[in-house]
C-alpha positions as CSV (number, residue, x, y, z in Angstrom):
1,M,-1.0,30.6,-9.0
2,T,-1.5,26.9,-8.3
3,D,-1.9,24.4,-11.4
4,L,-3.5,21.7,-9.2
5,T,-5.0,21.3,-5.9
6,I,-5.1,18.0,-4.0
7,R,-7.1,17.5,-1.0
8,G,-5.7,14.7,1.3
9,A,-2.3,14.0,2.2
10,G,-2.1,10.4,2.5
11,I,-0.4,8.0,0.1
12,F,-2.3,8.6,-2.8
13,G,-2.5,12.5,-2.5
14,L,1.2,12.7,-1.8
15,S,2.2,10.5,-4.6
16,I,-0.2,12.2,-7.2
17,A,1.3,15.4,-6.1
18,W,4.8,14.0,-6.8
19,A,3.9,12.9,-10.0
20,A,2.5,16.2,-11.1
21,V,5.5,18.1,-9.7
22,Q,7.7,16.0,-11.8
23,R,5.7,17.0,-14.8
24,G,6.5,20.8,-13.8
25,A,3.0,21.5,-12.2
26,R,2.6,23.9,-9.4
27,V,0.8,21.9,-6.7
28,R,-1.0,22.4,-3.3
29,V,-1.7,19.6,-1.0
30,I,-4.4,20.4,1.6
31,D,-5.0,18.2,4.6
32,P,-6.6,19.4,7.8
33,F,-4.8,16.9,10.0
34,G,-1.6,16.8,8.1
35,P,0.3,14.4,6.2
36,G,0.1,10.8,6.9
37,A,-2.7,11.5,9.6
38,G,-5.0,8.6,8.5
39,S,-4.3,5.0,7.5
40,S,-1.2,5.8,5.5
41,G,0.6,6.7,8.8
42,G,0.6,3.0,9.6
43,I,3.7,0.8,10.6
44,V,3.4,-2.4,8.1
45,G,4.1,-1.3,4.5
46,A,4.0,-4.6,2.7
47,L,4.2,-4.1,-1.0
48,A,3.2,-7.8,-2.1
49,P,1.5,-9.1,-5.4
50,H,-1.5,-10.9,-6.0
51,V,-1.2,-14.7,-6.7
52,P,0.0,-15.1,-10.4
53,E,-3.0,-16.6,-11.9
54,N,-6.6,-15.8,-13.1
55,W,-5.0,-12.6,-14.6
56,N,-7.2,-9.3,-14.7
57,P,-6.8,-5.8,-14.9
58,K,-6.3,-5.3,-11.2
59,K,-3.3,-7.6,-11.0
60,A,-1.7,-6.2,-14.3
61,F,-2.1,-2.8,-12.8
62,Q,-0.6,-3.8,-9.4
63,L,2.2,-5.5,-11.3
64,D,3.2,-2.3,-13.3
65,S,2.9,-0.4,-9.9
66,L,5.1,-2.8,-8.2
67,L,7.8,-2.8,-11.0
68,M,7.8,1.2,-11.1
69,A,8.2,1.3,-7.1
70,E,12.0,1.1,-6.9
71,R,12.5,4.1,-9.3
72,F,9.7,5.9,-7.7
73,W,11.1,5.9,-4.2
74,A,14.7,6.5,-5.3
75,E,13.7,9.5,-6.9
76,V,11.4,10.8,-4.0
77,A,14.5,9.9,-1.7
78,E,17.0,11.8,-3.7
79,A,14.9,14.9,-4.3
80,G,14.1,15.3,-0.6
81,G,16.9,13.7,1.2
82,T,14.6,11.5,3.4
83,D,14.6,7.6,3.2
84,P,11.3,5.8,2.9
85,G,12.6,2.6,4.1
86,Y,12.0,0.8,0.8
87,T,13.7,-2.3,-0.2
88,R,12.6,-5.2,-2.7
89,S,13.9,-8.2,-0.8
90,G,11.2,-10.6,-1.7
91,R,8.8,-12.7,0.4
92,L,8.6,-16.2,1.8
93,Q,5.5,-18.1,2.5
94,P,5.0,-21.7,4.1
95,I,3.3,-24.6,2.2
96,A,1.0,-26.4,4.1
97,D,0.5,-30.0,2.4
98,D,1.0,-31.8,-0.8
99,A,-2.0,-30.2,-2.7
100,A,-0.6,-26.7,-1.8
101,L,2.9,-27.9,-2.9
102,A,1.6,-29.1,-6.2
103,L,-0.3,-25.5,-6.7
104,A,2.7,-23.7,-5.8
105,R,4.9,-25.6,-8.3
106,S,2.1,-25.0,-11.0
107,R,2.2,-21.3,-10.3
108,E,6.1,-21.1,-11.2
109,G,5.2,-21.3,-14.8
110,T,2.4,-18.8,-14.7
111,A,4.6,-16.6,-12.8
112,R,7.2,-16.6,-15.7
113,T,4.4,-15.9,-18.1
114,L,2.3,-13.2,-16.5
115,W,5.1,-11.4,-14.6
116,Q,7.4,-11.3,-18.1
117,G,10.7,-12.4,-16.5
118,H,10.7,-9.3,-14.2
119,A,10.3,-11.4,-11.1
120,I,10.3,-14.9,-9.9
121,W,7.8,-17.3,-8.0
122,E,9.4,-20.4,-7.0
123,V,9.3,-23.3,-4.4
124,T,12.3,-23.4,-2.2
125,D,13.8,-24.9,1.0
126,R,14.0,-23.3,4.3
127,P,16.7,-20.7,4.4
128,A,20.0,-21.7,6.6
129,D,19.8,-18.5,8.6
130,G,16.4,-19.4,10.3
131,W,14.4,-16.3,9.0
132,A,11.4,-18.3,7.7
133,P,7.9,-19.4,8.8
134,D,7.6,-22.8,10.0
135,S,6.2,-25.1,7.3
136,A,4.5,-28.3,7.6
137,T,6.0,-29.6,4.2
138,G,9.6,-28.1,4.8
139,K,9.1,-26.0,1.8
140,L,8.4,-22.4,1.1
141,V,7.0,-20.0,-1.6
142,R,9.7,-17.6,-2.4
143,D,8.9,-14.5,-4.6
144,T,11.2,-11.6,-5.8
145,L,8.5,-9.2,-6.6
146,S,7.4,-8.3,-3.3
147,A,9.0,-5.3,-1.4
148,H,8.2,-3.1,1.6
149,L,8.6,0.2,3.1
150,H,8.1,2.0,6.3
151,P,4.7,3.7,5.7
152,R,5.4,6.9,8.0
153,R,8.8,7.3,6.6
154,A,7.4,6.8,3.1
155,C,5.1,9.9,3.7
156,D,7.8,12.0,5.3
157,A,9.9,11.2,2.3
158,L,7.3,12.4,-0.1
159,V,6.7,15.6,2.1
160,A,10.5,16.5,1.8
161,A,10.8,15.7,-1.9
162,L,7.6,17.8,-2.5
163,T,8.8,20.7,-0.4
164,A,12.1,20.7,-2.1
165,R,10.4,20.9,-5.4
166,G,8.3,24.0,-4.2
167,A,4.9,22.3,-3.7
168,D,2.8,23.7,-0.8
169,I,1.5,21.3,1.8
170,V,-0.9,22.9,4.1
171,R,-3.8,22.6,6.2
172,D,-6.3,25.0,4.9
173,G,-6.4,26.9,1.6
174,P,-8.6,27.4,-1.6
175,D,-9.2,25.2,-4.4
176,E,-7.2,26.4,-7.6
177,G,-7.0,24.5,-10.8
178,P,-8.3,21.1,-11.0
179,V,-9.3,19.4,-7.7
180,V,-8.3,15.6,-6.9
181,W,-10.1,14.2,-3.7
182,A,-7.8,11.7,-2.2
183,T,-9.5,11.9,1.2
184,G,-9.9,8.3,2.3
185,I,-12.4,7.2,4.6
186,A,-13.9,10.8,5.0
187,G,-14.3,10.9,1.1
188,L,-16.0,7.6,1.0
189,E,-18.5,8.7,3.7
190,A,-19.2,11.9,1.7
191,L,-19.7,9.7,-1.4
192,N,-22.1,7.4,0.3
193,A,-24.2,10.4,1.8
194,G,-25.1,11.1,-1.9
195,H,-25.9,7.7,-3.3
196,P,-28.6,5.1,-2.7
197,R,-26.0,2.1,-2.3
198,L,-22.8,1.9,-0.4
199,V,-19.8,3.2,-2.4
200,G,-17.2,2.4,0.0
201,A,-16.6,1.8,3.8
202,G,-13.8,1.7,6.3
203,V,-12.1,-1.4,7.7
204,K,-10.3,-1.1,10.9
205,G,-6.8,-2.6,11.0
206,Q,-4.4,-3.3,14.0
207,A,-0.6,-3.8,13.6
208,A,2.2,-4.0,15.9
209,L,6.0,-3.2,16.0
210,L,8.5,-5.5,17.5
211,E,12.2,-4.8,18.4
212,Y,14.0,-7.4,16.3
213,D,16.8,-6.6,13.7
214,A,16.1,-8.6,10.3
215,A,17.0,-5.6,8.3
216,G,17.3,-6.7,4.5
217,K,15.8,-10.1,4.9
218,P,12.6,-11.2,3.0
219,Q,9.1,-10.2,4.3
220,L,7.3,-13.2,5.5
221,F,3.5,-14.1,5.1
222,A,2.2,-16.9,7.5
223,D,-1.3,-17.5,9.0
224,T,-2.6,-14.6,6.9
225,I,-0.2,-12.4,8.8
226,H,2.5,-10.0,7.2
227,I,5.7,-9.9,9.0
228,I,8.0,-7.0,7.7
229,P,11.4,-6.5,8.6
230,H,11.8,-2.8,8.4
231,L,15.6,-1.3,7.9
232,D,15.6,0.5,11.0
233,G,15.8,-2.9,13.2
234,T,12.2,-3.4,13.9
235,V,9.6,-6.0,12.4
236,A,6.0,-4.8,11.9
237,I,3.4,-7.4,12.4
238,G,-0.2,-7.0,10.9
239,S,-2.9,-6.8,10.6
240,T,-6.6,-7.3,11.4
241,S,-9.5,-6.5,9.1
242,E,-12.4,-5.4,11.2
243,R,-15.6,-4.3,9.3
244,E,-17.4,-3.6,12.6
245,Y,-15.6,-1.5,15.2
246,D,-16.4,1.0,17.9
247,D,-13.2,2.9,18.2
248,L,-9.5,3.0,17.2
249,S,-8.0,1.6,20.1
250,T,-5.7,-1.7,19.9
251,D,-7.2,-4.6,21.8
252,A,-7.2,-8.4,22.3
253,Q,-7.5,-9.0,18.6
254,L,-4.1,-7.4,18.0
255,D,-2.8,-9.6,20.9
256,A,-3.9,-12.7,18.9
257,V,-2.3,-11.4,15.9
258,I,1.1,-11.0,17.7
259,A,0.7,-14.4,19.2
260,R,0.2,-16.1,15.9
261,A,3.1,-14.3,14.3
262,R,5.4,-15.6,17.2
263,A,4.1,-19.3,16.7
264,A,4.8,-19.1,13.0
265,V,8.2,-17.5,13.3
266,P,10.0,-18.6,16.5
267,A,12.8,-16.1,16.0
268,L,10.2,-13.5,17.2
269,S,9.1,-15.4,20.2
270,S,10.9,-13.1,22.8
271,A,11.1,-9.9,20.7
272,P,9.5,-7.0,22.7
273,V,6.6,-5.0,21.4
274,V,7.4,-1.4,21.1
275,A,4.4,0.0,19.3
276,R,0.8,-0.8,18.8
277,W,-1.2,1.1,15.9
278,A,-4.8,0.9,14.8
279,G,-6.4,2.9,11.8
280,I,-9.4,2.9,9.4
281,R,-8.5,1.9,6.0
282,P,-10.8,3.0,2.9
283,R,-12.1,0.2,0.9
284,A,-14.3,0.8,-2.1
285,R,-17.1,-1.5,-2.9
286,S,-15.2,-2.8,-5.9
287,R,-12.3,-3.5,-3.7
288,A,-9.9,-1.9,-6.2
289,P,-8.9,1.8,-6.2
290,M,-11.6,4.2,-7.4
291,L,-10.0,6.7,-9.9
292,G,-11.3,9.3,-12.0
293,P,-13.6,12.2,-12.8
294,W,-16.1,13.0,-9.9
295,P,-19.5,12.6,-11.7
296,G,-21.5,15.8,-11.8
297,R,-18.5,18.0,-10.5
298,P,-16.5,19.1,-13.5
299,G,-12.9,19.9,-12.5
300,H,-12.9,17.7,-9.6
301,F,-11.4,14.1,-9.5
302,I,-11.3,11.2,-7.2
303,A,-8.6,9.0,-6.0
304,N,-9.6,6.7,-3.0
305,G,-10.1,3.0,-2.0
306,G,-6.4,2.1,-1.5
307,F,-7.5,-0.3,1.6
308,K,-4.7,-2.7,2.2
309,I,-2.6,-2.1,-1.2
310,G,-2.5,1.6,-1.5
311,F,1.2,1.9,-0.9
312,G,1.9,-0.9,-3.6
313,M,-0.8,0.8,-6.0
314,A,0.7,4.5,-5.5
315,P,3.2,4.8,-8.2
316,K,0.8,3.5,-10.8
317,V,-2.1,5.5,-9.4
318,A,0.0,8.7,-9.3
319,Q,0.9,8.1,-12.9
320,V,-2.5,7.4,-14.1
321,M,-4.3,10.4,-12.3
322,A,-1.4,12.8,-13.5
323,D,-2.2,11.7,-17.2
324,L,-5.7,12.3,-16.7
325,V,-5.8,15.4,-14.7
326,L,-2.8,17.3,-16.4
327,D,-2.8,15.8,-19.8
328,G,-6.5,14.8,-20.4
329,R,-5.5,11.2,-21.2
330,D,-7.6,8.6,-19.6
331,T,-5.7,5.4,-18.9
332,I,-7.7,4.2,-16.2
333,P,-8.2,0.3,-16.5
334,E,-11.5,-1.6,-16.2
335,G,-12.9,-2.0,-12.7
336,F,-11.0,1.1,-11.2
337,R,-13.5,3.7,-12.4
338,V,-15.2,5.9,-9.9
339,E,-18.9,4.9,-11.7
340,D,-17.8,1.2,-11.0
341,N,-18.6,2.0,-7.5
342,L,-21.7,4.2,-7.8
């Protein structure tokens, strides 16, 4: 007998399953396309915080999740014996001019207050090893909260951990017990069909993987591009945000992203491209993850809308959904509820 059925084997579905298994629940995850088949099977994996100012429930939720991540992924790796590629090596960002420099310095203080001493946001000089974006002021923002992982490997690690703990991960099966719908863009489209206004939509993203070994170094954010040095000797470059798209092929927009990344980080100028990726990321109307009971469907719940921050939000999303579905305890913050998007 299954205590909980989860439909969708992307990062939200697998993470919720893991939180449930850790609480002793018998779990079945169902996805007709297999684990990580949608946008969770990408290649970037930036776990980066919002700017430490104008605090709100979404930023507080994200802070909690990023601080939970190290233990979350360590336990996953230990249980299943598969490395998700997680590392909290921080992030560097260029500072464009004197006004931006003054703003960055003001955020040093707000970060100390809002991040409660768990991480640092500071203005720093270019590192001696040269792994940094060009900066017009010669200064960079460094934060120690940012982390990254390899999305595909993270999904594989969760599958291994869940399998080791006796969870079923299948392509078809019946609903038993409460049902969590973590079905990404397909789930948003189903919700759209039943409501007079848009609940959410897909946003296409394109990314590339370069052969360049910067393992263990900070991730970089320059010219709106995430540059992620994976532990396997590759660097991920991404991504585009395309609200209008015809297909899932990569195209000249990705070529432009690669060119901008190479211009911003000269160390990547001759690094060969070894993979190109495109996928559709689920974005709820509120832009925050959409969590909670499915209105009008007792025993059914929704966890959707990860968009660009699904992996960063996953540890906390998993905890909140397990609290709700297994323990009947509602800890969903303001702005994250399903009804906020209906």
